[in-house]
TORROVO-496184 format. One line per 8 residues: number of its first residue (from 0); for each residue x, y, z of C-alpha. Coordinates in nm, 3 decimals. Layout:
// TORROVO-496184
NUM	X:Y:Z; ...;
This chain:
// TORROVO-496184
0	11.359:13.618:4.662; 11.068:13.514:4.909; 10.899:13.685:5.224; 10.727:13.398:5.484; 10.450:13.543:5.730; 10.394:13.381:6.097; 10.013:13.408:6.051; 9.751:13.354:6.408;
8	9.589:13.077:6.401; 9.273:13.250:6.367; 9.391:13.334:6.021; 9.470:13.006:5.960; 9.185:12.829:6.008; 8.945:13.122:5.851; 9.232:13.167:5.511; 9.376:12.851:5.496;
16	9.144:12.796:5.140; 9.178:13.194:5.051; 9.553:13.180:4.992; 9.505:13.461:4.701; 9.332:13.678:4.896; 9.645:13.655:5.174; 9.842:13.681:4.893; 9.694:14.028:4.768;
24	9.697:14.175:5.098; 10.079:14.088:5.093; 10.141:14.267:4.784; 9.944:14.537:4.852; 10.089:14.631:5.208; 10.433:14.573:4.974; 10.315:14.869:4.726; 10.149:15.107:4.965;
32	10.414:15.030:5.295; 10.302:15.346:5.464; 9.894:15.273:5.469; 9.808:15.289:5.844; 9.539:15.058:5.774; 9.729:14.773:5.623; 10.012:14.809:5.920; 9.761:14.768:6.203;
40	9.639:14.458:5.954; 9.939:14.308:5.896; 10.030:14.379:6.300; 9.705:14.231:6.365; 9.715:13.841:6.178; 10.087:13.833:6.184; 10.326:13.747:6.493; 10.671:13.864:6.525;
48	10.957:13.604:6.425; 11.137:13.424:6.726; 11.504:13.520:6.634; 11.620:13.255:6.894; 11.367:13.022:6.806; 11.449:13.000:6.449; 11.820:12.971:6.527; 11.769:12.672:6.778;
56	11.539:12.510:6.499; 11.775:12.582:6.211; 12.074:12.445:6.465; 11.904:12.135:6.555; 11.870:12.021:6.177; 12.245:12.081:6.117; 12.363:11.718:6.010; 12.613:11.555:5.816;
64	12.396:11.661:5.510; 12.308:11.984:5.589; 12.538:12.299:5.674; 12.429:12.645:5.859; 12.639:12.971:5.816; 12.519:13.233:6.100; 12.607:13.536:6.071; 12.355:13.788:6.290;
72	12.060:13.766:6.121; 12.170:13.586:5.799; 12.176:13.262:5.793; 12.317:13.032:5.492; 12.197:12.676:5.486; 12.350:12.449:5.240; 12.378:12.082:5.107; 12.614:11.951:4.821;
80	12.361:12.103:4.563; 12.229:12.381:4.674; 12.224:12.702:4.930; 11.967:12.921:5.037; 12.024:13.290:5.215; 11.790:13.368:5.458; 11.729:13.706:5.643; 11.560:13.689:5.978;
88	11.381:14.025:6.026; 11.128:14.129:6.304; 10.772:14.041:6.143; 10.933:13.825:5.846; 11.198:13.596:5.715; 11.311:13.651:5.336; 11.470:13.396:5.127; 11.679:13.356:4.834;
96	11.734:13.034:4.646; 11.746:12.936:4.289; 11.384:12.698:4.314; 11.129:12.679:4.535; 11.174:12.266:4.518; 11.551:12.322:4.685; 11.348:12.547:4.930; 11.126:12.241:4.985;
104	11.403:12.008:5.047; 11.632:12.278:5.233; 11.419:12.527:5.431; 11.038:12.448:5.476; 11.126:12.120:5.698; 11.303:12.317:5.926; 11.065:12.580:5.907; 10.779:12.373:5.994;
112	10.924:12.218:6.325; 10.978:12.554:6.392; 10.636:12.676:6.318; 10.338:12.525:6.053; 10.164:12.838:6.008; 10.395:12.999:5.821; 10.253:13.166:5.463; 10.543:13.207:5.192;
120	10.460:13.498:4.931; 10.699:13.533:4.627; 10.825:13.911:4.638; 10.860:13.943:4.265; 10.705:13.618:4.126; 10.305:13.527:4.183; 10.411:13.173:4.394; 10.246:13.182:4.697;
128	10.113:12.921:4.958; 10.137:12.781:5.350; 10.435:12.559:5.382; 10.227:12.315:5.627; 10.002:12.049:5.396; 9.631:12.143:5.397; 9.508:11.816:5.627; 9.690:11.989:5.950;
136	9.499:12.308:5.949; 9.156:12.207:5.733; 9.015:11.965:5.991; 8.624:12.045:6.007; 8.552:12.167:6.376; 8.457:11.888:6.656; 8.080:11.969:6.661; 8.026:12.019:6.271;
144	7.833:11.704:6.097; 7.868:11.639:5.754; 7.629:11.548:5.532; 7.629:11.376:5.208;
């Protein structure tokens, strides 16, 4: 099981190379969900998930090689080899699949076209990271000079 969060652009720019810090934050929030300070931080750094936007994006990817079954907030996405179960929540997505390679093949391309600022956290395993390649959000500011 994995959770996916849509983080603000400010967080993406400032914490792109500090993924372990974000991971620890999400794990702390998971272990102490009633802490109001963590909940306020969570609300500040995350955007709500747009249910209709996710469904439209998924339906656009529905092709001869990819099949989609939508049942309210639960979506099954599968091909001939594997299946991913996706639950759309208010502030996160949850998905279950056999391996992250399957998610990379089936789910992540869809999500990248929906929103590139998504951070993935393993619920029961220490796997975490951004679904977008580093180069897209780690460019130097235009007025920054690089010296050697």
